[in-house]
FIMAR-606908 format. One line per 5 residues: number of its first residue (from 1); their letters; for each residue x, y, z of N, C-alpha, C, O. Coordinates in pm, 1 decimal, always signed. Layout:
BEGIN
NUM	A	X/Y/Z/X/Y/Z/X/Y/Z/X/Y/Z  ...
END
This chain:
BEGIN
1	MGIQS	+428.3/-1008.0/+326.6/+466.7/-985.0/+189.5/+590.7/-1068.6/+163.0/+681.6/-1074.7/+245.9  +593.7/-1132.1/+48.1/+708.0/-1214.5/+15.6/+699.8/-1265.9/-126.2/+621.2/-1218.5/-208.2  +782.5/-1363.2/-151.9/+785.4/-1426.8/-282.8/+745.2/-1572.2/-264.2/+792.2/-1639.3/-172.3  +658.6/-1620.0/-351.4/+616.3/-1758.3/-342.5/+696.7/-1841.0/-442.1/+694.5/-1815.7/-562.6  +767.1/-1939.4/-389.4/+837.7/-2033.1/-475.8/+747.9/-2154.5/-496.3/+633.4/-2155.8/-451.2
6	EKEVI	+799.3/-2255.7/-563.6/+718.7/-2375.9/-586.1/+687.6/-2447.7/-455.5/+584.7/-2514.4/-444.7  +775.8/-2434.8/-355.5/+760.5/-2510.4/-231.8/+712.1/-2427.4/-113.4/+648.5/-2481.4/-22.9  +740.9/-2298.1/-112.1/+711.3/-2218.8/+7.0/+698.7/-2069.7/-25.1/+731.0/-2025.3/-135.2  +651.2/-1994.3/+73.1/+650.0/-1848.3/+64.2/+770.9/-1797.8/+142.8/+789.5/-1833.2/+259.2  +851.8/-1715.8/+78.6/+969.5/-1657.8/+143.3/+930.9/-1517.5/+187.3/+919.7/-1427.7/+103.8
11	PFAKF	+910.0/-1496.7/+318.2/+860.0/-1366.2/+365.0/+969.2/-1258.5/+369.2/+1083.5/-1284.4/+406.8  +929.9/-1136.4/+329.2/+1015.9/-1019.6/+342.6/+967.4/-927.9/+453.6/+1045.9/-855.4/+514.8  +837.1/-931.8/+478.9/+778.2/-845.5/+582.0/+653.6/-912.2/+636.7/+594.4/-999.5/+573.3  +615.1/-869.1/+756.0/+494.6/-921.8/+819.7/+410.3/-803.5/+867.3/+463.0/-707.2/+923.0  +279.1/-811.5/+845.0/+187.5/-706.4/+888.5/+122.6/-750.9/+1018.6/+54.5/-853.3/+1023.0
16	KDDKW	+144.1/-672.8/+1125.1/+90.0/-707.5/+1256.0/+56.1/-579.9/+1330.6/+135.6/-485.9/+1333.3  -62.0/-576.3/+1391.3/-105.0/-460.6/+1470.8/-95.4/-330.2/+1393.0/-43.5/-230.6/+1443.4  -146.3/-331.1/+1268.1/-150.7/-212.3/+1181.4/-12.8/-158.1/+1144.1/+0.4/-39.1/+1115.5  +87.9/-241.5/+1143.7/+222.8/-195.3/+1109.3/+298.4/-305.8/+1035.3/+280.7/-424.3/+1063.4  +382.8/-264.7/+940.4/+467.6/-359.6/+868.8/+597.6/-376.9/+944.9/+658.2/-279.3/+989.3
21	YMKED	+640.4/-501.9/+959.9/+768.0/-535.1/+1023.6/+854.7/-605.3/+919.0/+817.8/-710.9/+867.8  +968.0/-546.8/+888.4/+1057.4/-600.9/+787.3/+1143.8/-710.4/+848.5/+1185.3/-700.2/+964.0  +1170.9/-815.3/+770.9/+1261.2/-921.5/+813.9/+1404.2/-869.4/+803.7/+1441.9/-811.1/+702.0  +1482.9/-889.7/+906.9/+1618.3/-833.2/+911.6/+1710.5/-887.7/+803.0/+1796.1/-814.5/+753.2  +1695.3/-1011.9/+766.2/+1786.4/-1072.2/+669.3/+1734.7/-1066.6/+525.3/+1788.9/-1133.4/+437.2
26	KPFID	+1630.8/-987.5/+501.5/+1571.2/-977.4/+368.3/+1577.9/-833.1/+318.0/+1588.4/-740.3/+398.2  +1572.1/-813.4/+186.0/+1574.0/-676.1/+131.8/+1446.6/-599.3/+166.5/+1341.1/-658.4/+189.5  +1458.2/-469.2/+169.7/+1345.7/-380.1/+196.5/+1270.4/-359.6/+65.7/+1327.1/-310.3/-31.8  +1143.3/-397.2/+63.4/+1061.0/-382.6/-57.0/+944.9/-290.2/-24.7/+874.3/-310.1/+74.1  +925.5/-188.8/-108.7/+817.7/-92.1/-89.9/+732.0/-92.2/-215.8/+783.9/-85.6/-327.2
31	IKTYR	+601.0/-99.9/-197.5/+508.6/-99.8/-310.8/+448.8/+39.5/-324.1/+387.1/+90.3/-230.5  +466.9/+100.0/-438.5/+413.2/+233.6/-466.9/+303.8/+220.7/-572.6/+323.7/+157.8/-676.6  +188.9/+280.5/-544.9/+78.7/+278.4/-639.4/+61.4/+417.5/-698.6/+66.8/+517.4/-626.9  +41.1/+423.6/-826.8/+15.7/+552.3/-891.8/-100.9/+536.3/-988.5/-129.5/+427.1/-1037.5  -166.6/+647.4/-1014.0/-281.7/+645.8/-1104.7/-237.6/+636.0/-1250.0/-130.3/+682.6/-1288.3
36	KKQKM	-322.3/+575.3/-1327.7/-292.1/+553.8/-1469.1/-261.0/+684.7/-1542.2/-176.2/+688.0/-1631.4  -329.6/+791.4/-1504.0/-312.4/+919.6/-1573.2/-191.5/+999.5/-1524.1/-157.1/+1101.4/-1584.0  -126.7/+955.2/-1416.4/-12.0/+1028.5/-1364.9/+103.5/+1020.5/-1463.3/+125.5/+917.4/-1526.8  +176.8/+1129.8/-1475.2/+290.6/+1134.6/-1565.8/+422.5/+1113.1/-1492.6/+523.2/+1079.6/-1555.1  +423.0/+1132.1/-1360.8/+547.1/+1120.5/-1286.1/+518.6/+1073.8/-1143.5/+416.0/+1108.6/-1085.0
41	ITIRD	+609.0/+996.2/-1089.6/+604.5/+961.1/-947.7/+737.7/+1002.0/-887.7/+837.5/+1014.3/-958.7  +739.0/+1022.9/-758.2/+863.4/+1065.4/-693.4/+893.7/+976.8/-573.3/+805.0/+917.9/-511.5  +1020.1/+970.3/-543.8/+1068.7/+903.7/-423.2/+1163.1/+1003.2/-356.4/+1255.8/+1054.0/-419.5  +1139.3/+1030.0/-230.6/+1220.5/+1128.5/-159.0/+1361.7/+1075.9/-135.3/+1385.1/+955.0/-135.4  +1454.3/+1167.4/-115.3/+1593.8/+1127.6/-95.5/+1612.4/+1038.3/+27.4/+1706.5/+959.2/+32.5
46	TQLED	+1523.4/+1050.3/+126.4/+1533.1/+965.2/+245.0/+1496.8/+820.2/+213.2/+1525.1/+730.3/+292.5  +1434.1/+797.0/+97.3/+1396.3/+662.0/+56.4/+1497.4/+598.9/-38.6/+1482.2/+483.0/-77.2  +1598.7/+673.0/-75.9/+1698.1/+622.4/-170.5/+1811.5/+553.5/-95.6/+1912.7/+615.1/-62.3  +1793.0/+428.2/-70.6/+1893.3/+346.6/-2.5/+1933.0/+232.3/-95.6/+1852.0/+185.6/-175.7  +2056.4/+188.0/-84.7/+2104.6/+80.3/-170.9/+2024.1/-48.1/-156.1/+2007.3/-121.9/-253.2
51	EHYYV	+1974.9/-75.4/-37.7/+1904.7/-201.5/-13.3/+1752.3/-189.2/-23.9/+1680.6/-280.8/+16.4  +1701.7/-77.7/-77.4/+1557.9/-59.7/-95.4/+1520.6/-92.5/-239.6/+1586.1/-48.9/-334.3  +1413.5/-170.8/-253.6/+1363.2/-208.1/-385.1/+1216.6/-165.9/-392.6/+1142.3/-177.4/-295.2  +1176.7/-117.2/-509.3/+1041.6/-65.1/-525.2/+965.7/-143.7/-631.4/+1019.3/-179.4/-736.3  +839.5/-169.1/-600.5/+747.2/-228.6/-695.7/+646.3/-119.3/-728.4/+578.7/-68.4/-638.9
56	LVESD	+635.7/-83.3/-855.0/+543.9/+22.5/-897.2/+420.7/-40.7/-960.3/+430.9/-119.9/-1053.9  +304.7/-4.6/-907.8/+178.5/-62.4/-953.5/+91.3/+49.6/-1009.6/+61.8/+147.5/-941.0  +50.9/+33.6/-1134.2/-38.1/+131.0/-1196.2/-182.2/+94.0/-1163.9/-222.3/-21.2/-1180.7  -260.0/+191.2/-1117.5/-399.8/+165.3/-1085.4/-489.1/+252.1/-1173.1/-445.7/+352.9/-1228.8  -611.8/+211.4/-1183.7/-709.4/+287.3/-1261.9/-829.3/+317.5/-1171.5/-943.0/+282.1/-1202.6
61	IKPYY	-801.4/+383.0/-1060.2/-905.4/+414.8/-962.5/-982.0/+537.7/-1009.3/-922.9/+638.0/-1049.2  -1111.0/+528.4/-1003.9/-1195.2/+641.1/-1046.1/-1194.7/+750.0/-939.1/-1184.2/+719.5/-820.3  -1205.8/+876.0/-979.5/-1214.3/+984.2/-880.6/-1331.8/+961.2/-785.9/-1436.6/+910.6/-826.0  -1313.1/+998.0/-663.5/-1416.6/+987.5/-560.1/-1458.1/+842.4/-533.6/-1573.6/+815.5/-500.7  -1364.0/+750.0/-548.0/-1398.6/+609.1/-526.9/-1441.8/+581.4/-383.2/-1523.8/+492.5/-360.2
66	LKKLL	-1388.7/+655.4/-286.3/-1429.3/+633.1/-147.7/-1575.4/+670.8/-125.1/-1646.7/+605.3/-49.1  -1618.1/+776.1/-191.5/-1757.6/+819.8/-177.5/-1852.9/+709.2/-221.6/-1957.7/+689.0/-160.3  -1817.1/+638.8/-326.4/-1902.7/+531.6/-376.4/-1898.2/+410.2/-283.9/-1995.6/+335.4/-275.2  -1787.3/+390.4/-215.8/-1775.4/+275.7/-126.3/-1850.6/+294.2/+5.0/-1900.3/+197.8/+63.4  -1858.4/+417.8/+50.2/-1921.1/+444.9/+179.4/-2071.8/+463.8/+163.2/-2118.4/+528.7/+69.6
71	SESIF	-2144.3/+407.2/+253.9/-2289.5/+417.6/+251.4/-2332.2/+556.3/+296.8/-2268.5/+616.8/+383.0  -2437.8/+605.1/+239.6/-2491.7/+735.1/+280.3/-2532.5/+734.9/+427.9/-2532.9/+839.5/+492.7  -2566.6/+617.1/+480.5/-2615.4/+609.5/+618.1/-2510.4/+650.9/+720.5/-2546.4/+694.5/+829.8  -2382.1/+638.8/+688.7/-2281.0/+677.2/+788.2/-2271.5/+828.4/+802.9/-2212.5/+878.6/+898.7  -2329.2/+900.3/+708.5/-2328.9/+1045.4/+717.2/-2457.1/+1099.4/+781.2/-2475.2/+1220.5/+793.8
76	DNEIR	-2543.0/+1010.4/+820.2/-2669.6/+1048.2/+881.5/-2645.1/+1117.6/+1015.8/-2571.2/+1066.3/+1099.9  -2706.2/+1232.3/+1035.3/-2690.1/+1310.7/+1157.9/-2724.4/+1231.1/+1282.6/-2659.1/+1245.5/+1385.9  -2825.0/+1148.5/+1273.2/-2870.3/+1070.4/+1388.9/-2761.0/+975.1/+1438.9/-2745.9/+955.1/+1559.4  -2686.6/+917.7/+1347.6/-2579.5/+823.8/+1384.7/-2463.3/+899.1/+1450.7/-2405.8/+849.7/+1547.7  -2428.7/+1015.1/+1400.8/-2314.9/+1090.7/+1456.1/-2339.2/+1145.3/+1593.2/-2243.8/+1171.7/+1666.3
81	TK	-2463.0/+1163.4/+1631.1/-2494.1/+1223.9/+1761.8/-2514.7/+1121.7/+1871.6/-2538.3/+1159.4/+1986.4  -2506.6/+994.8/+1840.4/-2526.4/+890.1/+1941.9/-2398.7/+867.2/+2020.3/-2395.6/+783.0/+2110.1
END
């Protein structure tokens, strides 16, 4: 994750082995996603640091979106018992 300038990408964090690693000399940036219909989002007091910056992204995800993404075949009894 970073900022792209005209000449290069300036990295703030790197994703490796299922984990984000923050660059020591860069600000901490956290991306928070909330649903379009939500009226409020919260950030816990442990996340309120002077050097933390937040990007808030509004999404319009339909309810039960995972159900539509997953194939019925993965719920098949025959597959689970193998």
